[in-house]
N, C-alpha and C positions, 0 to 999 in steps of 0.2 A: 686669133690664134688659139684661144682657149674656149672657142664656142662649143666644143664638145661637152663642156661642163653644164650646158643648158639642155642636154639631151634628157629624155624622161628618166632613164635609169640613174643618171647622175643627180638629177633634181631630187629623186626619191632618196638617194644616199645623203644629200645635203640635209634634207628635211629630217631624216632619221638622226643625224648627228645633232642638228639644232634642237631636237626634242630630248635626246639623251642627255646632253650637257646640263640644261637647267633642271631636269628631273633628278639626276645624280646630285647636283648641287643642293637641291631642295631637301633630298633625303639626308645628305650630309649635315645640313643645318638643323634638321629635325633631330638627328641623333645627337648633335652637339647640345641641343636644348634638353634632351633627355639626360645627357651627362650632367648638365648644370642642375637639373631637378634632383637627380640622385645624390649629387654632391651636397646640395643644400639640405636634403633629407638626412644625410649622414651627420652633418654639422648640427642640425636641429636635434637629432636624437642624442648627440653627445652633450648638448647643452640643456637637456631637459631640466626644468626647474624642480626644486625640492617639492615633493608631494605634500599637499595640505590635508590629505585623507587621514582618517583615524588609523592608528596602528592596528595591524593584523598580526596573527601569530607568525613567527618566523618560518615554521615548517610549511604553513599555508602559502606564504609569499614565494618560497623557494621550491614549492611543490615536492616537499619531502627530501630534496637534495641538498647539496652543499655548494653549488655553483652560483655565484652572484653575477648576473649578467647586466647588460646595459639597461634592460627593462626593469631591473630591480633597483638600480641606482636611485637614491633619493627617497625610496619608499620607507614609511614608518612601520616598524615592526616591534612586537613585544615577545619576550622570551624569558623563561625561567631556567635557573641552573645555578652554577657555583663558579667562583673564580679560582684560578691557580696563581697565587702570589709568588710562588717560587720561580716562575719564568716571566715575571713582569719586566718590561723593557721601556726605555725612555727614547723618545724621538726628538733630538734637539734641532734648533734652527728653524722653528715654525713661527710664523708671524700671525698675530691676531690684532686687528685694529692698529696696525703699524708698529706693534711692539713685538720684539723677539722673545721667544719662549720655547717651551718643551711640551710635547705630547706625552701622555702616559698610556702605554699600551699593555693591557693585561689579557691573557687568554681566558676564555670563558667556556665552560662545558654545558651546553644546552641540554636540558632534560630530554631523554629519548632520542638523542642524536647519534647513538652508537659510539663509535670511537672518534668522532669529529669534534674539534674544538673551534670556537669562533673568536678571532682576534677582536678585542673591544678597545677602542680609543676612549678611555674614560673621561678625558678632559685635557686642559692645558693650564700650565702655570708659567708666569713670567720669569725670565732669567735663564741662565745656563742649566744644563742637565744636572740635577742634584737629587738623588734618590730620597734625601731627607725631606724634600719639598712635596713629595708625592704622598698623599694620604693613603693609608691602607684600605683596601676594599673590605666590605663586610664579609665575615666568615659564614659558611653555611649557605642555605638557599637564598637566592636573590631574584627579584623580578626586575628585568631591564626593559626600557623602552628606548629606541634609538633609530638612527637613520642608516640604511645600508649604503655602503660606498664600495666602489671597485678597488681591487688591489692596485696600489700605486705602481706606475712604471715611469722610468726616467724620461722617455720620449713622449709618452702619452699625457702625463700630468705636469710636465715642466719642472719636475723636482730633480735636483742634481744628487746623484749618488755620492756619498762621502765615504772614502776608505779610511781604515785605520782608527775607527772610533773605539773608545774604551769598552771593555766588557760590560754588557747590560745596556748598550745603546745601539740603535740602528738609524740609518738616515731616511729609510722609507718603510711604509707599511706595505710590504710586498711579500705575498704568500710564498713564492719560490725561495725567497731568502729566509723567511721565518721558519720554514720547515727544517732548516739546518740548525736552528737555535731552540726549537721546541720539540719534545719527544713524542709528538702525536700528529695525526692527520688534521689538516686545517681546512676551514671554509676558504673559497677562492677570493672572497672579499672581506670586508670588516664592518663592524658596527660602530658608528659614532654615537656615543651615549648622550641622551637628552634627559632621561629620568631614571631613578633607581630606588628601589624599596627593598630593604632598608638603605639608608644613606651610608656614606663612607664611615668607617670606624673613626672614633674621636682620636685626634692626634694634634701635635703642635703645628702641623702643616695647614696652610690655607686651603679652602675649598677649591676644587678644580673648576675652571670655566669651560662651558661647552665649546667644542671646536666648530669652526664654520664649515659650510659645505665644501667638499673637495672641488678643486678646479676640474673643468670638463676634460674628460679623457679623449684625446684626439684619435686614438686608435691607430696611429701611424700612417694615416693617409686616407684616400677615398676608397669606397667600397668596390668589390669585384664587379658588381653590375655597372657602376659608373665607368670603370676601366673598359668594360665591354662596349659601352656606348661610345667611348672615346675612340676605340679601335674601329668601330663601324663608321664613325665620322671620317676618319682618315681614309677608310676603304672607299667610301662613296666619292670623296674628292679625288682620289686616285683614279676611279672609274671615269669621272668627268674629264680629267686631264688626259687619260688614255684615249678617250673618244676623240678629242681634238687632235691628239698626236696621230691617231689612226687615219683620220680624215686628211690631215696634211701629208702623211706618208703615201697614202693611196693616190691622191691627186698629183703629188710631185712625181711619183713613179710613172703615172700615165702620161704626164707631160714629157718626161724624159724619154719614154719609149716612142712617143709620137715624134719628138724632135729627132731622135736617132733614125727613125724610119724615113723622115723627110730628107735628112742629110744623105742617107744612103741612096735615095731616089735621085737626088741632084747629082751625086757622084756618078751614078750609072748613066744619066743623061749626058754627062760630059765625057763619058768613056774613061773615067778614072777609077772605076770599080768594076769588077767582073760581074757579068749577069748571073743571076741565080742559075744553078745547074738544072738542066731540064731532066725530067723524069725519064728513065729508060724503060 
């Protein structure tokens, strides 16, 4: 009944579909592999280990700008300038070695940076936020060495934003929030202090402990290129499915048309259907 499917033109159609389906599926799998590769590359970039390279000048690392990017995260830099103690802030609820404590965040004016100020996390002390526990930074010119970190975000670094903190406290080292508390333009990231010359001014407060490297910033999801590969993956599998559907639809239509033609011929032979009108 369906021997017409073995005719040369139909065989060619079958072969075309049989080739198209695995080719589309293979291309879909390839794009999915590319998606995985780009996703892993994004995760690897986010989890870049702290650099062991010697410190370079801050201006050199940031190419004279004020934007701290993923490529700058974990880099050791050196910078000279002065602190502004009048706008020092405390960041409570930070754990170091399983102990809860507080970061001390002090704005720093790098020499030659124009009107830009660099947030510096000078260190950590154990216990609740208490300004009396934070030693005063040295006055005048200071030489800093530290590790660049990205501005913290609630979703990117896994830190919860806390509302209603007392004046002089913030829950995150986040530049968009700090600009509302400090009267100057800020760098987009911050410096985690590792060394300072001269040391903090003498006071009754204990010395600050260096802060650990910040948690990896997830960036809020996969990269745009990975999304593009995922879209291509879906596209190629849709093409594969569409090829099968097209083959089924064409074959079914041909079968139905042939059946209708055969039924009409039988009815005409039995005299139950009018003969086709003759051309005049």
